[in-house]
DRENKE-897851 format. One record per residue (C-alpha): x, y, z. Coordinates in steps of 0.02 Angstrom, whole numbers, plus 50000, padded with zeros to 5 digits. Example, Ala and Ser with C-alpha at 12.3 -4.5 7.8 and 13.67 -1.06 7.14 Angstrom:
# residues 2
506154977550390506844994750357
//
This chain:
# residues 535
498324983949534497954974849381496024978449333494754962349340494614956249152492644952549180492734948248983493744935448987493194925549136491424926549035492154916648890492894905149021491194900249078490734900148904491844886948879491354878549054489514878349015489804872248838490874857648902489374853149023488094856148906489094844348796489364830648904487384831848951486844829348757488124813448745487404804648895485704808348840485824803348667486814786848727485334784448829484084786848681483404774348553483574789148434485554793948437485434799448262484334814648323485754820348434487074820448316486734837148222487164845348390488574836148439489294843248255488764862548302489444859648466491124855048399490534871148283490404881748431492084876748514493034881448368492124898248386492364899048565494054896048608494824908148465493774922848566494304918248720495964919748644495574935448553494924943348721496534937948830497504947548686496604961548677495744966948839494264979348840492744986448822491994981848633490184980448621490184972148461491304959948511490204957448675488674957048571489494942948460489784933248591488094931848667487234929348499488494914348494487954907148644485934910348635486014903348435487204888548511485714884848661484254887348520484954876248407485114864948545483224865548601482564866048442483424848048380483484840848536481814843448604480934836348753482704828448791483624844148783482544852848919483814856849057485094865448935483624881148966484764881749131486224887349036484964902348964484884909149125486554904349171487214916249022485924927949048486454930949219488354930149196488114944449061487114955749165488324952849348489774953849246489484969449133488174976849215486164982049204486314988849003486954970648983485804962049079484274971148990484954966248818485404948548861483664945948936483154955148756484024941248657483474926748782481544929948780481794932548581482894914148561481294906448664480104913848522481054908348403481174889448498479154890848503479004893948350480044879548272480104866548390478194856748382478544848948563478564866548651477134870948536476294858548636476834862648796475914881148793475844883748988477744874149031478474887348892477654902248981478424898149128479954897249059479744915049004478984921549156480684914649233481724920749104480854936749136480864937849339482744930849373483524945049269482244957049346482954952349537484684952849495484594971549411483694974349589485234967749659486314974149540485624992349584485674990749756487774983649740487964999349647487385011449767488145002649906489755003849812489565021049759489235026049946490665017650015491965024849881491235040849924491495037050119493245030050084493755046550003493285057350132494025045150269495565047450153495365069250130495085067350337496505057150373497725069250250497155083350332497175075950495498915068650456499595086650427498925094550576499235080750696500895082250638501245100350696501045099350872501885084250907503365092450791503395106350895503185098551070504625088351014505875102750962505345114351106505725097251244507365097251150507795117551177507135110551381508385098751372509885108451319509355122551453510275126051639509055113851714509305103551877509115084751905507175084251954506815096551796507715085651696506885070051740505425078551688505885083951525506385065951497504755057951557503845069851424505095065951275504685048951326502675052051310502885061851161504005046151069502635033351114501475045251024502355048650865502685029650863500695027550879500325039350769501455036450626501005017950646499225024450596499715034450451500855018850373499305008750378498355022650311499515027450172499655007750140497715006350124497895019449993498445011549867499465023949793501125019749850502415016249707504015014649805505805017949691507205009549730508895016149738510725008949803510675010649995512135010150100511444996250229512695000150367512345017550353510355016050349510535001050505511485016350599510465028950567508785018150640510135013950805510305032850823508375036450809508225024350947509445029251068508445037451195506855023651192508275009551207508835019251368507195020851441506885001951419508694997051485509044990451313510894988751232510644990251046512154982550958512534983550777513724975950689514624986150546514104981850370514824989350215513544980450108512504992249972510724986349901509434990549788507974996649891506525011349966507735016550086506045022850176505225008850184506684996950235507015010750390505185008150428505104990050434506924989250550506185003450642504704993850676505314976550741506674987250829505194996050934504484978550964506044971851029506104987151151504434984951211504324964651213506244963951287506744976151418508324975151511509054962251377510374968851239509864968051066510884961350926510784971150722511754961950585511554958150412512254941450345512354933450168510544921450131510614913849949510984925549820510714940649922510564946750082509684947750251509374960750412509384950050556508704956250737509054945550893508394949251047508364940351212506774941851281505714930751334505074924351176503384919351074502264902451086502204891950926500364895350950500474915050921501664915250782500584913450635499474927450699500784939950749500884948050562498934951050576498284969950633497924972750809498734956850878499334956851047500404941951114499754943751305499884932951430499114932451612499414946351732500474953151581500954971551626499974986051473501114986951339500955002651224500645001651055499164995950948499614978650881499954988250710501884985650691502364968750637500554971150518501374987950427503174975350420502224960750325501284973950205502924983250151503854967750127502554961949994502494979349929504484978849899504724962849863505454957050024505204942250151505064942350330505144927550442504924928350643505934913450733505554911450919505784899651070504904905451241506354910651367507684910151237507224926551147506534928750949507534932350780506664943850645507324942150479507084952150333507704944150183507834945750000508884963749994509784963249832511644966949817512324981449708513984990949674514355002349811514445021849763515845028949754516055042349923517335050949995517715047650185517395063650301517575064550502516155062250588515395078550600515195086150774513945098750852515015113650851515115114050659513495122950665514155135850756513745150150640512685141450503511555154250421509865146950398508505153250319506995145750397505285143350318503785139750408501875143550410501455137050596501925149750713502275137250846503505124150741504375139750650504575145150841505135129750905506545124650764507085142150782507405142550964508265124450947509275129350792510005143150901510305132651028511355124950910512465139950886511535140950716511085160750652509185159950599508175170750502506425165550489504885168750365503245164250399502795162650204503875157750060503225171849968504625186449879506005176250010507605180149964509145174350076511355175150089510905157550199512175144350189510685130950209508705131850180507445124650295505675124450225503925116050251503175106750109501555115750128501585134550149499795140950102498935141049924500135154549851501945144649825502685126649911503985124649998505045117149862504445131449739505265144149876506945134849878507095133649694506645153649702508175157549820509245146449725508705155149567509105171849652510865166549707511465158749560511965139449655511265126949720511045132749894510885115450009509035112850073507985102550182505915099550179505055095550338503355087950297501785084150367501265075550198501515056550123503375055850127503635045549972502415056049872503565069849906505205060849888504515055149709503985073749679505735082149715506795068849661507685079849553507925094749658509455087649753508205091549915508475081050090506575076850156506135073250313504375067550381503745075450525503635071450676505515076750672506555070250811508045083750859509515069450827508675065350642508465083450624510545086550682511125074850592510115079550416510795096550471512675093150476512535082850319511995097450237513505106750304514755093250217514025098450051513835117450079515665114850133516065105949968515215115649848516045134049917517925125749915
//
């Protein structure tokens, strides 16, 4: 985010006030009987603009805090006002308003230090005017009023500035405290949700009766809803934090959409929705994680508001780029609601509507991410006919060279040796149990200090305590083995930050809570890497 150039604003204001003062002098000169009295002021104003315009250009060219430049600008302002008041006498009395304007402008933009300096220069200027102008010496009480006004108004402004600064510091401190709390809560809350999901997957693979499987299905469905709500809150926190710097890379658009569909397979089954995905071979330059979040939120909305109806997801040319289009045949959105649906917590409700889970954050997150990665989101809808959501502005790029491989199956995990490093006991137990259900041979570690392993694949949490991180543990194992063992990190921290920090290590990164299908798909991809390295 670009810092506001307050000095440039003050330089612009200087030209505006100078123009207004010049116009006033011209009007007074034309109405007065002694026009020649005001001619020196007009010549001086020509000199003033000759200096003020280059000064503004210099501020724009070389922004920053330069005390001498600001002092010079204030001296120019007060010298010009003093000249007008001395030469013009009684007729230029209204120009005094510009004295207050300049004083408060410097104080409000640059702080109390400059407010005090400007006030001191203003009082000195008034003193010079009093000594050099017979009119003012003949009006001592009027002049005293100007002196008092020049002191009282900036003093009151100083009080307001002080209160504003204190309130701002308190707000910043509270925001930092909130950020620390949310960062810690993010990690701590992800862990139990993550472990519950893995335990549920273990139960689903056990030999249970129909009634027990139905109960497991209900648990999984409720957990999915909690995960969606939780991720929405964390997405809003991440976007509000303002520290997200998305990195674009070539992405296979068809594969990204297929992953989103796979992750929503169970949710679609619960909603009675058939997700139809048209094949796509295009590659685009985009941040894959943020684009996937946009598509995920749009798909989640269709599952909530268009249950029992098919949903079509496809890609179409749009201008010089591509657009992702999601169609549903739900009840649609009335025209008066469309401008509002991207606002936080806004939900379209009708009389006797049943309650729909969610906080009304999904489309708000989509809109904010679209601004962040320079995409455009468009929503068209007709009551009774359905809704079309379109993500536009995707830039096509040349596809990466890839080797087609057969679709992996779960049997390829049989006998796979996995080194699992996780400091949370429940997550360690749940992940280990699920991997063993899939046929893996699991070697578990509760911390990453001194870990050595002859494994085929490493799975590690990023945060393993104060001594060593997951990435450091992976690096140590790879160095001990002498080759780049395929590895995966599951983290409860901001995933974009972790991706950026570890982009050079060739590690797959998943954000907790991880759905079992997502974990299995990533694990199967790593088995391909392992097979290609060892052959």
